[in-house]
C-alpha positions in Angstrom: 74.2 38.6 127.0 74.3 42.2 128.8 76.7 43.5 130.4 76.4 43.3 134.3 76.1 47.8 133.9 72.6 46.9 132.0 70.4 46.4 134.4 71.2 49.4 136.4 71.1 51.6 133.0 67.5 49.6 132.2 66.0 50.2 135.9 67.5 54.2 135.3 65.6 54.8 132.2 62.0 54.6 134.4 63.1 57.6 136.8 64.8 59.9 133.7 61.2 59.3 132.1 59.5 60.1 135.0 61.4 63.7 135.4 61.0 64.3 131.2 57.2 64.2 132.3 58.0 66.4 135.4 59.6 69.1 133.7 57.0 68.7 130.4 54.3 69.3 133.3 56.4 72.6 135.2 58.4 74.0 132.5 58.1 77.8 133.5 59.6 76.6 136.9 63.1 75.6 134.8 62.5 78.1 132.1 62.8 80.6 136.0 65.9 78.1 137.3 67.9 78.2 133.5 67.4 82.1 133.3 69.0 82.5 137.4 71.4 80.3 135.9 72.8 82.3 132.6 72.1 85.4 134.1 74.7 84.7 137.2 77.1 83.0 134.4 76.8 85.9 131.8 77.8 88.6 134.5 80.5 86.9 135.1 81.9 86.3 131.7 80.9 89.6 130.6 83.5 91.4 132.9 86.1 88.6 132.4 85.7 89.1 128.3 86.2 92.7 128.7 89.1 92.6 130.8 90.6 90.5 129.1 89.9 92.3 125.7 91.4 95.3 126.8 94.5 93.2 128.2 94.8 91.6 125.1 94.8 94.6 123.1 97.5 96.0 125.2 99.8 93.1 125.1 99.2 92.4 121.0 100.2 96.1 121.0 103.4 95.6 123.0 104.3 92.4 121.2 104.2 94.3 118.0 106.5 96.5 118.6 108.4 94.1 121.0 108.7 91.3 118.7 112.1 88.9 118.9 113.2 91.4 120.8 114.3 89.8 125.0 116.0 92.8 126.5 115.3 96.8 126.0 117.3 99.7 126.5 115.2 103.0 128.1 116.1 105.8 130.1 115.0 106.1 133.5 114.3 110.2 132.9 111.4 110.7 130.5 113.8 112.9 128.6 114.7 109.6 126.4 117.6 107.8 125.2 120.4 109.6 123.1 121.3 108.8 119.7 125.0 108.2 121.3 124.2 105.1 123.3 123.1 103.3 120.0 125.8 104.4 118.2 128.3 103.2 121.3 126.6 99.8 121.6 126.5 98.8 117.6 130.0 99.6 117.7 131.4 98.1 121.1 129.1 95.1 120.8 127.5 92.7 117.9 124.5 91.9 118.8 121.1 92.6 117.2 119.8 96.0 118.2 117.2 98.5 117.0 116.5 101.8 117.6 112.7 102.8 118.1 110.7 105.8 118.9 107.1 105.6 119.7 104.2 108.1 120.7 100.5 108.7 120.7 99.1 110.7 117.9 95.2 111.5 116.7 94.3 112.0 113.4 90.6 112.9 112.1 90.9 110.8 109.2 91.3 107.5 111.3 88.5 107.9 113.2 90.4 110.6 115.9 91.1 107.7 118.2 94.6 107.2 119.3 97.3 105.9 117.4 100.4 104.7 118.4 103.1 106.2 115.7 106.0 103.8 115.8 109.7 104.8 114.0 111.8 102.0 112.8 115.3 101.5 111.8 114.4 99.5 108.6 118.2 98.4 108.4 118.0 96.8 112.0 114.1 95.3 111.8 114.8 92.5 110.5 115.7 90.0 113.3 113.5 92.1 115.6 109.9 92.7 113.6 108.7 91.0 109.9 106.2 93.8 109.3 108.7 95.4 107.1 109.5 92.9 104.2 107.1 94.2 102.1 105.3 97.2 102.0 103.0 97.5 99.7 103.0 100.3 97.8 102.5 101.6 94.1 106.6 102.2 93.1 109.4 102.1 95.1 107.5 102.0 99.1 111.4 101.5 101.1 113.0 104.5 98.9 110.0 106.8 99.9 110.3 105.2 103.3 113.7 105.8 103.6 114.1 109.0 101.7 110.6 111.0 101.8 109.5 113.0 104.4 106.8 113.0 106.6 105.8 109.6 105.5 103.9 107.0 106.9 102.4 103.7 106.8 99.9 101.6 108.3 97.9 98.4 108.2 95.8 97.8 105.1 93.1 96.5 107.2 92.5 99.7 109.0 93.1 102.3 105.7 90.2 99.5 104.1 88.2 100.7 107.4 88.7 104.1 107.1 88.8 104.6 103.5 92.1 106.3 103.5 94.3 105.2 100.0 97.7 105.5 98.9 98.6 109.0 98.7 96.2 110.4 101.0 97.2 113.1 103.8 96.4 112.2 107.4 96.6 115.1 110.2 98.1 114.3 113.3 97.6 115.8 116.0 100.2 115.2 119.0 99.8 117.0 122.5 98.1 119.9 120.4 100.5 120.4 117.8 99.5 119.8 114.1 101.5 118.0 111.8 100.8 115.7 108.8 102.1 113.3 107.0 101.6 111.4 103.9 100.5 107.5 103.1 102.5 106.1 101.4 102.7 101.7 101.9 100.1 99.6 103.4 101.0 96.4 105.9 100.1 93.3 104.8 100.1 90.3 107.3 98.3 86.8 106.9 98.1 86.4 110.7 95.5 87.2 112.7 96.9 88.6 116.1 99.1 90.7 114.1 96.3 92.1 112.1 94.8 92.8 114.9 97.6 93.6 116.6 98.9 96.6 113.4 95.6 97.9 113.3 96.1 100.8 116.0 99.7 101.3 114.6 101.5 104.3 112.3 104.6 103.1 111.3 107.3 105.8 109.7 111.3 106.1 109.5 113.0 106.8 112.7 114.1 110.3 111.5 110.2 111.3 110.4 108.9 110.0 113.8 111.9 111.5 115.8 110.4 115.4 113.7 107.1 114.5 114.2 107.1 113.7 118.4 109.1 116.7 118.5 112.4 113.5 119.8 114.7 115.1 117.4 118.2 113.3 118.8 116.2 110.7 121.2 114.8 107.4 121.2 112.6 105.6 123.1 114.3 102.8 123.6 116.7 99.9 122.2 115.5 96.9 121.3 118.2 93.8 121.9 118.5 90.2 121.1 120.2 88.9 124.2 121.2 85.5 124.6 124.3 85.2 126.8 124.1 86.4 130.1 127.8 87.5 129.8 126.3 90.0 127.5 124.0 91.5 129.4 126.6 92.1 132.0 128.6 93.8 129.0 125.7 95.9 128.1 125.2 96.9 131.9 128.6 98.1 131.8 128.0 100.2 129.1 125.1 102.0 129.7 125.4 105.4 131.3 123.6 106.0 134.7 120.3 107.4 133.6 119.5 104.4 131.1 118.9 100.5 132.2 118.4 97.5 131.1 115.0 95.5 131.3 113.5 92.8 130.4 111.5 93.0 127.3 108.3 91.7 129.6 108.9 94.0 132.0 106.2 96.4 130.9 104.0 93.7 130.3 104.1 92.4 133.6 104.1 96.4 135.3 100.8 97.0 133.4 98.6 93.2 134.5 100.6 94.1 138.2 98.7 97.7 137.5 95.2 96.5 137.0 95.3 93.6 139.0 93.4 95.4 141.5 90.6 96.8 139.6 89.9 93.5 137.3 89.7 91.5 140.8 86.7 94.1 142.2 84.9 93.9 139.1 85.0 90.2 139.3 84.0 89.9 142.6 80.7 91.8 141.9 80.2 89.9 139.2 80.0 86.5 141.6 77.6 88.4 143.4 74.8 87.4 141.3 76.4 83.6 140.6 76.0 83.6 144.4 72.2 85.1 144.2 71.1 82.7 141.4 72.7 79.6 143.6 70.3 80.7 146.0 67.6 80.5 143.0 69.1 77.0 141.9 68.4 75.6 145.7 65.1 76.8 145.8 64.0 75.4 142.3 65.7 71.8 143.1 64.2 72.4 146.7 61.0 72.9 145.8 61.3 69.9 142.6 62.4 67.5 145.3 59.2 68.5 147.8 57.0 68.2 144.9 57.8 64.7 143.9 58.2 63.3 147.7 55.5 60.8 147.4 56.8 59.7 144.2 60.2 59.2 145.9 58.7 57.8 148.7 57.1 55.2 146.5 60.1 54.6 144.2 62.0 53.9 147.4 59.7 51.4 148.7 59.5 49.9 145.3 63.5 49.1 145.7 65.3 52.2 144.7 67.9 53.4 145.8 69.5 56.3 148.1 72.3 56.7 145.5 69.7 56.2 142.0 67.9 59.4 143.7 70.6 61.7 144.5 72.1 60.8 140.9 68.5 61.6 139.2 68.3 64.8 141.2 71.8 66.1 140.3 71.6 64.9 137.1 68.6 66.6 136.4 70.7 69.8 138.2 73.5 69.3 135.3 71.4 69.0 132.7 69.9 72.6 133.4 72.8 74.0 135.2 74.5 73.1 131.6 71.5 74.6 129.8 71.7 77.7 131.8 75.5 77.7 131.2 76.1 77.8 127.9 72.8 80.5 127.7 75.0 82.8 129.7 78.2 82.6 128.1 76.4 83.5 125.2 74.4 86.5 126.7 78.2 87.0 128.4 79.6 87.6 125.2 76.6 90.0 124.1 76.7 92.0 127.2 80.7 92.1 127.1 80.8 93.4 123.3 78.2 96.1 125.3 80.9 97.0 128.5 84.4 96.5 127.2 84.4 100.3 125.8 83.4 101.5 129.7 86.5 98.8 131.0 88.6 100.4 128.7 87.7 104.3 129.0 88.5 103.7 132.9 91.6 101.9 132.2 92.2 104.7 129.9 91.7 107.2 132.2 93.8 106.0 135.2 96.7 103.4 133.8 97.2 103.1 130.3 96.4 104.0 126.6 94.6 101.4 125.0 92.3 100.7 121.9 89.8 98.0 121.8 88.8 97.2 117.9 87.7 93.8 118.9 86.9 92.0 121.9 89.3 88.6 122.6 86.8 85.7 123.0 89.2 83.5 124.5 88.4 79.7 125.5 89.5 80.1 128.8 86.2 83.0 129.3 84.2 79.7 127.8 85.5 77.1 130.1 85.4 79.5 132.9 81.9 80.3 133.2 80.4 77.0 132.0 82.5 75.0 135.0 82.0 78.0 137.3 77.9 77.9 136.3 77.7 74.4 136.3 80.0 73.2 139.4 77.8 76.2 141.7 74.3 74.6 140.4 75.5 70.8 142.3 76.8 72.6 145.1 73.1 74.3 145.7 71.6 71.1 144.3 73.8 68.5 146.4 72.0 69.8 149.8 68.1 68.6 148.8 69.9 65.6 146.9 71.1 64.7 150.1 67.9 65.1 151.6 66.1 63.1 149.4 68.5 60.4 149.4 68.5 60.0 153.6 65.4 60.2 153.9 63.4 56.9 155.0 60.7 55.9 152.3 58.2 56.2 155.2 59.2 59.7 155.8 59.4 61.0 152.5 55.3 60.1 152.3 55.0 62.9 154.8 54.6 66.0 153.4 55.5 68.6 156.6 58.9 66.2 156.9 61.5 69.1 155.8 59.6 72.0 157.1 59.6 69.9 160.6 63.4 69.3 160.4 63.8 73.0 159.3 62.1 74.3 162.4 64.2 72.5 164.3 67.9 73.3 162.4 66.5 77.2 163.4 69.1 76.8 166.2 71.5 75.5 164.8 71.2 78.2 161.5 71.9 80.5 164.2 75.4 79.0 165.3 76.3 78.7 162.0 75.4 82.7 161.3 78.1 83.3 164.1 80.6 81.2 162.9 80.3 82.4 159.4 80.8 85.8 160.8 83.6 85.3 162.8 85.4 83.7 160.0 84.3 86.6 158.0 85.6 88.8 160.5 89.0 87.1 161.2 89.6 87.2 156.9 89.2 90.7 156.7 91.6 91.6 159.6 94.2 89.2 157.6 95.7 91.8 156.1 99.1 89.8 155.1 96.9 87.7 152.6 95.4 90.8 150.5 92.4 91.2 148.8 91.3 87.5 148.1 91.1 86.8 151.7 89.2 90.4 152.1 86.5 89.1 150.0 86.4 85.8 151.0 85.4 87.5 154.6 82.5 89.4 152.7 81.5 86.5 151.1 81.8 84.8 154.3 79.7 87.6 155.9 76.6 87.3 153.6 76.8 83.9 154.1 76.2 84.3 157.3 73.7 86.3 157.2 71.8 84.9 154.8 71.8 81.2 157.0 70.5 83.8 159.9 67.6 84.5 157.5 65.0 81.2 158.8 65.4 82.4 162.4 64.6 85.9 161.9 61.5 85.4 159.1 60.4 82.6 161.8 60.8 85.6 164.8 59.7 87.9 162.4 56.3 86.2 161.3 55.5 85.1 165.0 55.6 88.6 166.2 53.3 89.6 162.6 50.4 87.0 163.0 48.2 88.2 166.0 49.0 92.0 164.7 48.3 90.5 161.1 44.7 88.8 162.2 44.1 91.9 164.2 43.8 94.7 161.1 43.7 92.2 158.3 41.4 89.5 159.7 41.6 85.9 158.4 44.1 86.5 155.8 46.3 88.7 158.1 46.2 85.3 159.8 47.1 83.3 157.0 49.6 85.2 155.0 52.0 84.9 157.9 51.5 80.9 158.7 51.8 80.0 155.6 55.2 81.5 155.2 56.3 79.6 158.0 54.5 76.2 157.0 57.4 76.4 153.7 59.8 78.1 155.3 62.1 75.7 153.6 61.6 77.7 150.5 60.7 81.1 151.3 63.1 82.0 153.6 65.3 80.9 150.8 63.7 83.6 148.5 63.9 86.4 151.0 67.7 85.6 151.8 68.1 85.9 147.9 66.2 88.9 147.4 67.6 90.8 150.9 71.7 90.2 149.7 70.8 91.8 145.8 69.4 94.5 148.0 72.1 94.6 150.6 74.2 95.0 147.7 72.5 98.0 146.4 72.4 99.5 149.6 76.6 98.8 150.2 77.2 99.5 146.9 75.4 103.2 147.1 76.7 103.4 150.4 80.3 103.3 149.0 79.6 105.1 145.7 78.1 107.9 147.5 81.0 107.7 150.1 83.4 108.1 147.0 82.0 110.5 144.9 81.6 113.0 148.8 85.1 112.4 149.3 86.4 113.4 145.8 84.2 116.6 145.2 85.6 117.3 148.8 89.2 116.6 147.1 88.5 118.9 144.6 86.9 121.8 146.5 90.4 121.9 148.6 93.1 120.5 145.8 91.5 122.9 142.9 92.0 126.4 143.5 93.9 127.8 140.6 91.1 129.6 138.4 92.3 128.0 135.1 93.9 125.1 133.9 96.1 124.7 131.1 97.3 121.4 129.5 97.6 120.1 126.1 95.1 118.0 124.9 95.4 113.8 126.6 95.1 110.8 124.7 92.7 109.9 128.0 91.0 111.7 130.1 92.2 111.5 133.6 96.5 112.0 132.5 98.7 114.2 130.3 100.6 112.7 128.2 101.6 115.6 125.7 103.7 118.5 127.1 103.2 122.2 126.7 105.3 124.1 123.7 107.7 125.9 125.8 107.3 129.5 124.6 103.4 128.8 125.1 104.4 128.2 128.5 106.1 131.5 129.0 103.3 133.1 127.3 101.0 132.1 129.4 102.3 133.2 132.6 102.8 136.4 131.2 99.5 137.0 129.8 97.0 139.5 130.9 94.7 139.3 133.7 96.8 136.2 135.1 98.7 137.0 138.5 100.0 133.9 139.2 101.1 131.1 137.7 101.7 127.3 138.9 103.5 124.8 136.5 103.5 120.7 137.0 105.5 118.2 135.0 104.8 114.1 135.7 107.0 111.9 135.2 106.9 107.4 136.1 109.3 106.7 138.6 110.7 103.0 140.4 110.2 103.4 144.4 113.6 101.0 145.1 112.0 100.7 148.4 108.8 98.7 146.7 110.3 98.1 143.9 106.6 99.8 142.2 106.4 102.3 139.4 104.8 105.5 140.8 103.8 108.6 139.3 106.3 111.5 140.2 105.3 115.0 139.9 107.2 118.4 140.2 105.9 121.5 140.8 107.0 125.2 141.6 104.2 126.1 143.9 100.8 124.8 145.7 98.0 124.8 143.3 95.7 124.6 146.2 97.0 127.3 148.2 97.7 125.6 151.6 94.2 123.8 151.5 95.3 120.1 150.2 94.3 118.1 152.7 96.8 115.3 154.8 97.0 112.6 156.6 100.0 113.0 158.4 102.9 116.3 158.3 105.9 115.8 160.0 106.0 117.6 163.0 108.4 120.9 162.6 106.7 121.8 159.4 103.4 122.9 161.2 100.3 122.8 159.0 102.3 123.2 155.7 104.8 121.5 154.7 104.8 123.2 151.2 107.4 125.8 152.3 109.9 122.7 153.3 108.9 121.2 149.8 110.0 124.5 147.4 113.1 124.3 149.4 114.2 121.1 148.6 114.0 119.5 151.8 112.1 116.5 151.1 108.9 115.0 148.9 105.1 115.0 150.1 104.0 111.2 149.3 100.4 110.1 148.5 98.2 108.0 151.1 98.1 105.4 148.6 101.8 104.6 148.5 101.8 103.4 151.9 98.7 102.0 152.2 99.2 99.6 149.5 102.8 98.9 151.1 100.3 98.4 154.9 103.2 100.5 156.3 102.0 101.2 159.5 103.5 104.5 159.7 105.2 107.3 157.0 108.7 106.0 156.6 111.3 108.7 157.2 112.6 108.9 153.7 112.1 107.1 150.2 114.4 105.8 147.8 113.9 106.9 144.0 115.5 105.2 141.5 116.4 108.4 138.9 118.9 109.0 136.1 121.6 110.3 139.3 121.6 107.1 140.5 119.5 106.3 143.2 118.4 108.8 145.4 117.1 109.1 149.2 114.7 111.9 150.1 112.8 112.8 153.2 108.8 112.5 153.5 107.9 115.5 154.7 104.1 115.1 154.6 101.3 112.0 153.3 98.2 113.9 151.3 95.2 112.2 150.3 95.5 111.9 146.6 92.7 110.2 144.5 93.6 110.7 141.1 95.7 107.6 140.8 96.0 104.5 142.7 99.3 103.4 141.9 100.9 106.6 144.8 102.0 109.5 143.8 105.4 111.4 144.8 105.5 115.2 144.7 109.1 116.9 144.6 110.4 120.2 144.0 110.6 121.4 140.0 114.7 122.8 140.8 114.9 119.7 142.4 113.7 117.3 139.9 115.0 119.3 136.5 118.7 118.6 138.4 118.1 115.3 138.4 116.2 113.8 135.6 117.4 117.0 133.5 113.9 117.8 132.4 112.3 121.1 132.2 109.3 120.3 130.1 106.2 121.3 131.7 103.0 119.0 131.3 100.1 121.3 133.0 100.0 125.1 134.4 97.6 126.3 136.9 96.6 129.8 136.9 95.2 132.7 139.3 93.4 135.3 137.9 93.7 138.6 138.9 91.1 139.9 141.0 87.9 141.6 139.0 88.8 139.8 136.0 86.6 137.8 134.2 87.7 133.9 134.2 85.8 133.1 131.1 87.0 135.8 128.8 90.5 135.2 130.1 90.2 131.5 128.9 88.4 132.7 125.8 92.0 134.7 125.1 93.9 132.2 125.7 92.0 129.3 123.1 92.4 132.4 120.3 95.7 133.8 121.0 97.3 129.8 120.8 95.6 128.7 118.2 97.4 128.7 115.8 100.5 127.4 117.6 99.2 124.8 120.0 95.9 123.3 120.6 95.1 123.6 124.2 92.9 122.3 126.6 91.8 125.1 128.5 89.6 124.5 131.7 88.0 126.9 134.3 88.2 125.5 137.9 84.5 124.7 137.3 85.0 122.8 134.5 87.6 120.6 135.2 85.8 119.5 138.5 82.6 118.6 136.5 85.0 116.7 134.2 86.6 114.9 136.9 83.0 113.7 138.4 82.5 112.6 135.0 85.5 110.4 134.6 84.1 109.0 138.3 80.6 108.6 137.4 82.1 106.6 134.1 84.1 104.7 136.0 81.6 103.0 138.1 78.4 103.0 135.2 79.7 99.6 135.5 79.0 99.1 138.9 74.9 99.9 138.6 74.9 97.2 135.5 76.0 95.0 137.9 73.5 96.3 140.8 70.6 96.0 138.5 71.1 92.2 137.0 71.8 91.2 140.4 68.6 92.3 141.4 66.8 91.0 138.3 68.4 87.6 139.5 67.0 88.1 143.2 63.5 89.0 141.4 63.5 85.6 139.2 64.1 83.4 142.5 61.0 85.0 144.2 59.0 84.7 141.2 59.8 81.0 141.2 59.0 80.7 144.8 55.9 82.2 144.4 55.0 80.0 140.9 56.1 76.5 143.0 54.1 77.5 146.4 51.0 78.1 144.4 51.8 74.5 142.5 52.1 73.2 146.1 49.5 74.5 147.7 46.4 74.1 145.0 44.6 71.4 146.9 44.3 73.9 149.8 43.7 77.2 147.8 41.0 75.1 145.7 39.5 74.1 149.5 39.4 77.8 150.5 37.7 78.7 147.6 35.4 75.8 147.9 34.6 77.4 151.5 33.6 81.0 150.3 37.1 82.7 149.8 36.9 84.8 146.8 39.1 85.6 144.0 40.0 88.6 145.2 40.7 87.4 148.7 43.0 84.9 147.4 44.6 87.4 145.3 45.4 89.9 148.0 46.3 86.8 150.7 49.6 86.3 147.9 50.0 89.7 147.8 50.1 90.1 151.3 52.6 87.0 151.5 54.8 88.5 148.6 54.9 91.9 150.5 55.8 90.3 153.6 58.1 88.8 152.0 59.8 92.2 150.3 59.7 93.6 153.6 61.8 91.3 155.5 64.3 91.5 152.6 64.3 94.8 152.5 64.3 95.6 156.5 67.6 92.3 156.9 69.4 94.2 154.0 69.5 97.5 156.1 72.4 96.3 158.6 73.6 94.0 156.4 74.1 96.5 153.4 76.0 98.9 156.1 78.0 96.2 157.3 78.7 95.8 152.9 79.5 99.2 152.7 81.7 99.0 156.0 83.6 96.4 154.6 84.1 97.4 150.7 85.1 101.3 152.2 87.6 100.4 155.1 88.7 97.1 153.8 88.0 96.0 150.1 89.2 99.9 149.1 91.9 100.3 151.0 93.9 97.1 150.2 92.6 97.7 146.4 93.7 101.5 146.0 95.1 102.3 149.2 92.5 105.6 149.2 90.7 106.2 152.6 87.4 107.6 152.3 84.6 108.7 154.4 81.9 107.3 154.6 78.4 109.0 154.0 75.2 108.1 155.3 72.2 109.1 153.3 68.3 108.0 154.2 67.8 107.3 150.9 69.7 105.2 150.2 68.2 102.5 152.9 64.5 103.8 151.8 65.0 103.0 148.1 66.5 99.9 149.1 63.6 99.0 150.9 61.3 100.4 148.2 63.0 98.3 145.9 62.4 94.9 147.9 58.5 95.7 148.2 57.9 96.2 144.4 60.1 93.7 143.6 58.0 91.4 145.8 54.4 92.3 145.0 55.1 92.6 141.5 56.6 88.9 140.6 53.2 87.9 143.3 51.4 89.6 140.4 51.3 86.7 138.3 50.2 84.4 140.8 47.3 86.0 141.8 46.0 86.5 138.7 46.4 83.0 138.2 44.9 82.0 141.2 41.8 83.9 140.1 41.5 82.1 137.5 41.8 78.3 139.3 39.3 75.3 138.8 37.9 74.8 142.3 37.0 71.0 140.9 40.4 70.3 139.8 41.8 71.6 142.5 40.0 69.9 145.1 40.7 66.7 143.4 44.2 67.1 143.1 46.4 64.7 145.3 
């Protein structure tokens, strides 16, 4: 006998056959639905993949250096750890320890990409890293590595990739200083993760690395393996005040905290496309339910249960969401490989140096993409499925049931809009909840706007109808009526297009305001004529130092009237337990024009004299805003080689070069406390009536053989800064474009659905004398009205979105105050995009109407 479940299974088979027949009859509708899901999932997967690949690459490289170390000793000052500390540690404690020297170099033979040069002591390495157990070289590799100067080893995969062989000479660029080293060994490993990690490394004996990097007598860190807490106390007691003991995971944790806001912003933008895709899914499923309403009514009358109908509709949605999600994951992988370079470059510009040789495809990314795609589709499908399930059989057979309910729901939708908007505003004002609450508030505002769309469409079409009839005749009367008769679908399509266009408006205003603010800030801050620094591995940060002789010669170079030197280091703010950038300066490169958010009352308009006298520090606005401080602190405490030191806060300045926070300190005070007299960059003021370009060229020529220098005029530096800015927001442009594509598909799907539903009505119009050209004009008028409404509704929503992005999310993410810059082109371009997108979506349905078989259309039930 059959099991008790068999009758149910048998009874469900005809329903699934009907569903399959439906798919075969209307494939384009479901193809568009699948495509909408796929694009939404692809955006999310590509962003997650690119972010994860950059983080994974950094984590692998960090793990490669950390090895099995549990702790490390690092210097508080950028001058490094004295070798004598390591010697004392080895003599006092019998713990595994290993010295490490590291820095970044470039070499033309290896693609001129940043390579991490690491100096190690082979005799101390075995407890930490096993890479050097077998140096694959011809002859005595270990002896050459230890005894021969200027020798390095690299991974076999990297050597193969760039055609480097044993015995070849690599020409290294170390902050503009030319060095050379001979390849005497190739590292081999069977572990795929280690192979990837080692692809960006050059290894040298510790003495060789110190000479190449200019760190003779200094170490970057001392790695330790500590199992007992009492040993940590002994180590801490032995360390001088300029060193600190930290866990091996501390650096990775700091990096993750540093880039968390950046990644969350990209993820939230990618989710916008998925939200638009949900409108498309809802629209497709709703239309599918409406078209089969007579069939569902008959099925209900012959005994099909509500649960079976609900299961059928959600089952269909689940199948298409799975297909769309799988396609989206595949497309996201392709997109991720394309945009990983953009995200990596932005991370290099602002946060840390990382080279992504291989995109990491994590299982979590695939699972997340599939799960969110399927769940969002089921959520979007649940409303029409519940509608079909709960409608009595007699009403299911009535064509106008759903539209009548939508009309009755209009007052409720207005109330729902009000409730969602109030909730969104409350979330936006909830500062302690951080970015997650801010983005939740933004999505609540967008949801509220979507709920308000049906009432607004009804009001607009009722107002347009008499005007349209007066100027366009019967077509002007039919178009708004048709939009209202199918309000459950047209309003969803308009809402989807509205949300996408509002994203264009909002993000355009935000980016334009950001760019305008940065341009003004650069004009005020960069007052020197020439800026000189060593070549850097990143576009926005100086990692090397100027040769002291070069720096002195530059200050006295003919034609230079004044020189301002800068140095920088990472320092921990004890009050906030976070790393910030500390800048030491011997003068104000802005010549008093630097913009300030706050200045201590007794200092007047320019706090620089007090700074130069060593009376305190100037801190950036980002440091205050990211800590949610209502007012600037009276003083700030920094971790220094001399112990924790507190400095009075003299002023708060606007700074858009770093979101971590910046502190400016007088160079004399910095040198006395941090024991670092090096110079990272110079701002040079040219004497009157002297050609800046001529001085730039003479500097490049004079120091060409001594140290390669990055010499930029004021104009070229500002242009380079704006190029970095534009590159940073390139990914945003791609996200906006994809969001509009998804909305375009939604409008096209709606129009195709409406045409199929109204086939008999349109056939009657043709039979009673309406020409194909008139039918096409009717369809294009409807799409034009839908696009116009979407564009008009998107303008205030886009402004609200821009306000949230500028004054809430941007402040919480990066701590930057921007000045909103409104330009008319942001609005009329968005309106044009909405209308053109809608009209383009209407061309194919209008073309199909011209080829309509009138007899077949009229016979259609």
